[in-house]
Short mmCIF file of the C-alpha atoms (twelve columns), coordinates in Angstrom:
data_MODEL
# 
_entry.id   MODEL 
# 
loop_
_atom_site.group_PDB 
_atom_site.id 
_atom_site.type_symbol 
_atom_site.label_atom_id 
_atom_site.label_alt_id 
_atom_site.label_comp_id 
_atom_site.label_asym_id 
_atom_site.label_seq_id 
_atom_site.Cartn_x 
_atom_site.Cartn_y 
_atom_site.Cartn_z 
_atom_site.pdbx_PDB_model_num 
ATOM 1   C CA . MET A 1   -17.860 -14.623 -24.618 1 
ATOM 2   C CA . GLU A 2   -15.614 -11.820 -25.637 1 
ATOM 3   C CA . LEU A 3   -16.980 -8.377  -24.882 1 
ATOM 4   C CA . ASP A 4   -15.571 -4.920  -25.841 1 
ATOM 5   C CA . GLN A 5   -15.241 -2.184  -23.419 1 
ATOM 6   C CA . PRO A 6   -18.474 -1.181  -21.516 1 
ATOM 7   C CA . ILE A 7   -20.414 1.666   -22.990 1 
ATOM 8   C CA . GLY A 8   -21.842 2.474   -19.590 1 
ATOM 9   C CA . ARG A 9   -21.487 1.458   -15.886 1 
ATOM 10  C CA . GLY A 10  -23.937 1.673   -12.997 1 
ATOM 11  C CA . ASN A 11  -24.212 0.622   -9.451  1 
ATOM 12  C CA . THR A 12  -25.513 -2.960  -10.425 1 
ATOM 13  C CA . ALA A 13  -24.215 -3.682  -13.887 1 
ATOM 14  C CA . GLU A 14  -22.046 -2.832  -16.918 1 
ATOM 15  C CA . ILE A 15  -23.551 -2.093  -20.293 1 
ATOM 16  C CA . TYR A 16  -22.172 -3.444  -23.629 1 
ATOM 17  C CA . ARG A 17  -23.139 -3.191  -27.297 1 
ATOM 18  C CA . TYR A 18  -23.073 -6.784  -28.599 1 
ATOM 19  C CA . LYS A 19  -24.302 -8.020  -32.082 1 
ATOM 20  C CA . GLY A 20  -26.482 -4.963  -32.562 1 
ATOM 21  C CA . LYS A 21  -28.168 -5.311  -29.108 1 
ATOM 22  C CA . ILE A 22  -27.596 -4.166  -25.601 1 
ATOM 23  C CA . LEU A 23  -26.137 -6.655  -23.072 1 
ATOM 24  C CA . LYS A 24  -26.536 -5.555  -19.363 1 
ATOM 25  C CA . ARG A 25  -24.227 -7.751  -17.268 1 
ATOM 26  C CA . PHE A 26  -24.939 -7.602  -13.635 1 
ATOM 27  C CA . LYS A 27  -22.117 -7.453  -10.894 1 
ATOM 28  C CA . PRO A 28  -21.372 -10.996 -9.406  1 
ATOM 29  C CA . ASP A 29  -22.351 -9.922  -5.711  1 
ATOM 30  C CA . LEU A 30  -26.058 -9.426  -6.727  1 
ATOM 31  C CA . PRO A 31  -28.787 -11.843 -5.867  1 
ATOM 32  C CA . PRO A 32  -28.983 -14.693 -8.447  1 
ATOM 33  C CA . ASP A 33  -32.275 -13.680 -9.819  1 
ATOM 34  C CA . GLU A 34  -31.604 -10.004 -10.151 1 
ATOM 35  C CA . ALA A 35  -31.300 -10.038 -14.021 1 
ATOM 36  C CA . GLY A 36  -34.569 -12.153 -14.137 1 
ATOM 37  C CA . ARG A 37  -36.471 -9.691  -11.867 1 
ATOM 38  C CA . GLU A 38  -35.331 -6.751  -13.865 1 
ATOM 39  C CA . ALA A 39  -36.142 -8.404  -17.085 1 
ATOM 40  C CA . GLU A 40  -39.584 -9.208  -15.897 1 
ATOM 41  C CA . LYS A 41  -40.365 -5.697  -14.870 1 
ATOM 42  C CA . GLN A 42  -39.073 -4.293  -18.176 1 
ATOM 43  C CA . GLN A 43  -41.202 -6.811  -20.168 1 
ATOM 44  C CA . TRP A 44  -44.226 -5.721  -18.039 1 
ATOM 45  C CA . ALA A 45  -43.497 -2.138  -18.772 1 
ATOM 46  C CA . TYR A 46  -43.102 -2.805  -22.426 1 
ATOM 47  C CA . ALA A 47  -46.459 -4.735  -22.461 1 
ATOM 48  C CA . CYS A 48  -48.204 -1.737  -20.674 1 
ATOM 49  C CA . GLY A 49  -47.088 0.459   -23.806 1 
ATOM 50  C CA . LEU A 50  -44.241 2.298   -22.185 1 
ATOM 51  C CA . PRO A 51  -41.295 3.149   -24.399 1 
ATOM 52  C CA . VAL A 52  -38.731 0.824   -23.013 1 
ATOM 53  C CA . PRO A 53  -36.246 -1.503  -24.847 1 
ATOM 54  C CA . LYS A 54  -37.635 -4.827  -25.819 1 
ATOM 55  C CA . VAL A 55  -36.092 -7.696  -23.778 1 
ATOM 56  C CA . HIS A 56  -34.700 -10.524 -25.907 1 
ATOM 57  C CA . GLY A 57  -33.577 -12.839 -23.184 1 
ATOM 58  C CA . LEU A 58  -31.394 -13.778 -20.292 1 
ATOM 59  C CA . GLU A 59  -27.838 -15.022 -20.546 1 
ATOM 60  C CA . ARG A 60  -24.964 -15.980 -18.323 1 
ATOM 61  C CA . ILE A 61  -21.675 -14.265 -19.407 1 
ATOM 62  C CA . ASP A 62  -18.548 -15.491 -17.758 1 
ATOM 63  C CA . GLY A 63  -20.782 -16.738 -14.803 1 
ATOM 64  C CA . GLN A 64  -22.579 -13.394 -14.423 1 
ATOM 65  C CA . GLN A 65  -26.187 -12.919 -15.216 1 
ATOM 66  C CA . ALA A 66  -27.126 -10.669 -18.051 1 
ATOM 67  C CA . ILE A 67  -30.233 -9.259  -19.865 1 
ATOM 68  C CA . VAL A 68  -30.078 -9.011  -23.727 1 
ATOM 69  C CA . MET A 69  -32.209 -6.176  -25.098 1 
ATOM 70  C CA . GLU A 70  -33.078 -3.997  -27.926 1 
ATOM 71  C CA . TYR A 71  -30.509 -1.158  -28.674 1 
ATOM 72  C CA . VAL A 72  -31.930 2.169   -28.613 1 
ATOM 73  C CA . PRO A 73  -29.935 4.660   -30.620 1 
ATOM 74  C CA . GLY A 74  -29.645 8.232   -29.616 1 
ATOM 75  C CA . PRO A 75  -28.264 10.630  -26.895 1 
ATOM 76  C CA . THR A 76  -29.602 10.815  -23.406 1 
ATOM 77  C CA . LEU A 77  -31.481 13.851  -22.331 1 
ATOM 78  C CA . GLY A 78  -28.482 14.443  -19.910 1 
ATOM 79  C CA . GLU A 79  -26.202 14.522  -22.827 1 
ATOM 80  C CA . GLN A 80  -28.448 16.821  -24.757 1 
ATOM 81  C CA . ILE A 81  -28.635 19.200  -21.853 1 
ATOM 82  C CA . ARG A 82  -24.817 19.237  -21.573 1 
ATOM 83  C CA . HIS A 83  -24.574 20.093  -25.364 1 
ATOM 84  C CA . GLU A 84  -27.506 22.611  -25.380 1 
ATOM 85  C CA . PRO A 85  -27.758 24.166  -21.886 1 
ATOM 86  C CA . GLY A 86  -30.024 26.940  -23.349 1 
ATOM 87  C CA . LYS A 87  -32.642 24.289  -23.735 1 
ATOM 88  C CA . VAL A 88  -32.634 22.794  -20.249 1 
ATOM 89  C CA . ALA A 89  -36.166 23.924  -19.537 1 
ATOM 90  C CA . TYR A 90  -37.387 22.002  -22.707 1 
ATOM 91  C CA . TYR A 91  -35.591 18.778  -21.816 1 
ATOM 92  C CA . LEU A 92  -36.627 18.783  -18.292 1 
ATOM 93  C CA . SER A 93  -40.258 19.276  -19.428 1 
ATOM 94  C CA . GLN A 94  -39.886 16.204  -21.538 1 
ATOM 95  C CA . ALA A 95  -38.443 14.364  -18.507 1 
ATOM 96  C CA . ALA A 96  -41.382 15.472  -16.317 1 
ATOM 97  C CA . GLU A 97  -43.974 14.358  -18.941 1 
ATOM 98  C CA . MET A 98  -42.242 10.959  -19.122 1 
ATOM 99  C CA . GLN A 99  -42.300 10.676  -15.334 1 
ATOM 100 C CA . ILE A 100 -46.011 11.553  -15.396 1 
ATOM 101 C CA . ARG A 101 -46.716 8.937   -18.102 1 
ATOM 102 C CA . ILE A 102 -44.783 6.255   -15.998 1 
ATOM 103 C CA . HIS A 103 -46.735 7.102   -12.813 1 
ATOM 104 C CA . GLY A 104 -50.050 6.940   -14.796 1 
ATOM 105 C CA . VAL A 105 -49.495 3.207   -15.208 1 
ATOM 106 C CA . LYS A 106 -51.159 1.236   -12.457 1 
ATOM 107 C CA . ALA A 107 -48.705 -1.257  -10.837 1 
ATOM 108 C CA . SER A 108 -50.747 -2.657  -7.912  1 
ATOM 109 C CA . SER A 109 -49.333 -6.182  -8.581  1 
ATOM 110 C CA . TRP A 110 -45.811 -5.033  -7.855  1 
ATOM 111 C CA . PRO A 111 -44.436 -4.368  -4.293  1 
ATOM 112 C CA . ALA A 112 -44.904 -0.757  -3.225  1 
ATOM 113 C CA . MET A 113 -41.864 1.430   -3.428  1 
ATOM 114 C CA . THR A 114 -42.253 2.331   0.232   1 
ATOM 115 C CA . GLU A 115 -41.740 -1.353  1.127   1 
ATOM 116 C CA . ARG A 116 -38.678 -1.598  -1.044  1 
ATOM 117 C CA . LEU A 117 -37.174 1.568   0.476   1 
ATOM 118 C CA . ALA A 118 -37.906 0.439   4.090   1 
ATOM 119 C CA . ILE A 119 -35.893 -2.702  3.424   1 
ATOM 120 C CA . LYS A 120 -33.101 -0.682  1.914   1 
ATOM 121 C CA . ILE A 121 -33.083 1.676   4.955   1 
ATOM 122 C CA . ALA A 122 -33.042 -1.211  7.382   1 
ATOM 123 C CA . ALA A 123 -29.984 -2.739  5.604   1 
ATOM 124 C CA . SER A 124 -28.154 0.592   5.127   1 
ATOM 125 C CA . GLY A 125 -25.835 0.531   8.095   1 
ATOM 126 C CA . LEU A 126 -27.025 3.956   9.113   1 
ATOM 127 C CA . THR A 127 -27.438 4.503   12.947  1 
ATOM 128 C CA . LEU A 128 -30.702 3.520   14.401  1 
ATOM 129 C CA . ARG A 129 -31.595 7.127   15.019  1 
ATOM 130 C CA . TRP A 130 -31.214 7.952   11.227  1 
ATOM 131 C CA . GLN A 131 -33.013 4.731   10.197  1 
ATOM 132 C CA . GLU A 132 -36.111 5.657   12.439  1 
ATOM 133 C CA . GLU A 133 -36.065 9.181   11.115  1 
ATOM 134 C CA . LEU A 134 -36.071 8.022   7.543   1 
ATOM 135 C CA . LEU A 135 -38.760 5.380   8.175   1 
ATOM 136 C CA . ARG A 136 -40.953 8.071   9.840   1 
ATOM 137 C CA . ARG A 137 -40.509 10.246  6.797   1 
ATOM 138 C CA . LEU A 138 -41.198 7.318   4.455   1 
ATOM 139 C CA . GLN A 139 -44.588 6.596   6.370   1 
ATOM 140 C CA . ASP A 140 -45.505 10.203  5.668   1 
ATOM 141 C CA . GLN A 141 -45.453 9.593   1.984   1 
ATOM 142 C CA . PRO A 142 -48.705 9.197   0.033   1 
ATOM 143 C CA . GLU A 143 -49.925 5.794   -0.851  1 
ATOM 144 C CA . GLY A 144 -50.532 5.108   -4.463  1 
ATOM 145 C CA . THR A 145 -50.466 2.271   -7.102  1 
ATOM 146 C CA . GLY A 146 -48.705 4.243   -9.876  1 
ATOM 147 C CA . LEU A 147 -45.549 2.731   -11.339 1 
ATOM 148 C CA . CYS A 148 -42.293 4.165   -10.076 1 
ATOM 149 C CA . HIS A 149 -38.901 3.930   -11.981 1 
ATOM 150 C CA . GLY A 150 -36.730 3.937   -8.796  1 
ATOM 151 C CA . ASP A 151 -33.800 5.608   -10.651 1 
ATOM 152 C CA . PHE A 152 -35.476 8.223   -12.835 1 
ATOM 153 C CA . HIS A 153 -33.055 10.915  -14.207 1 
ATOM 154 C CA . VAL A 154 -32.058 12.554  -17.547 1 
ATOM 155 C CA . TYR A 155 -29.288 9.954   -18.214 1 
ATOM 156 C CA . ASN A 156 -31.887 7.233   -18.155 1 
ATOM 157 C CA . LEU A 157 -33.968 8.736   -20.956 1 
ATOM 158 C CA . ILE A 158 -32.738 8.289   -24.549 1 
ATOM 159 C CA . GLN A 159 -34.079 10.442  -27.391 1 
ATOM 160 C CA . THR A 160 -34.259 8.599   -30.776 1 
ATOM 161 C CA . ASP A 161 -35.453 10.262  -33.920 1 
ATOM 162 C CA . THR A 162 -38.961 9.550   -33.041 1 
ATOM 163 C CA . GLU A 163 -39.593 8.846   -29.380 1 
ATOM 164 C CA . LEU A 164 -38.234 9.321   -25.945 1 
ATOM 165 C CA . PHE A 165 -37.269 5.938   -24.288 1 
ATOM 166 C CA . VAL A 166 -36.794 4.979   -20.639 1 
ATOM 167 C CA . ILE A 167 -33.881 2.770   -19.736 1 
ATOM 168 C CA . ASP A 168 -32.661 1.095   -16.574 1 
# 
């Protein structure tokens, strides 16, 4: 499949516009089920009524796993803050309201974020002293069943004409 230049890049994937949709092509060194796991979580969030792009399916692009999803037109809140720095408080309040909305969704069927972070800390390559310190701090975190985005920031929020969407 011939793809144009990516419109975005992250730690795990490159993002392309393709035939009126978004194609998120994952890097080849990720686990072979990474796209499927992310698509499943996004479909679940969509079914819970959260404003996330609708997933249209999974693909293999040049041997790499990819998610095909709805294209959500509009600037990110991060872009809006850059262009209107005088309205930063307004945009950050929108972000905070969205994060509260996400945390309000009960996600007890998913692994706890603290479990995921403990695994990442153990595999981080940090010294044992730092790993122990981070794991101790992680144990001090409150327990809960609210959904957690995992990479929530203003560049993962897109403002359309009518609604604020959460991506990634």
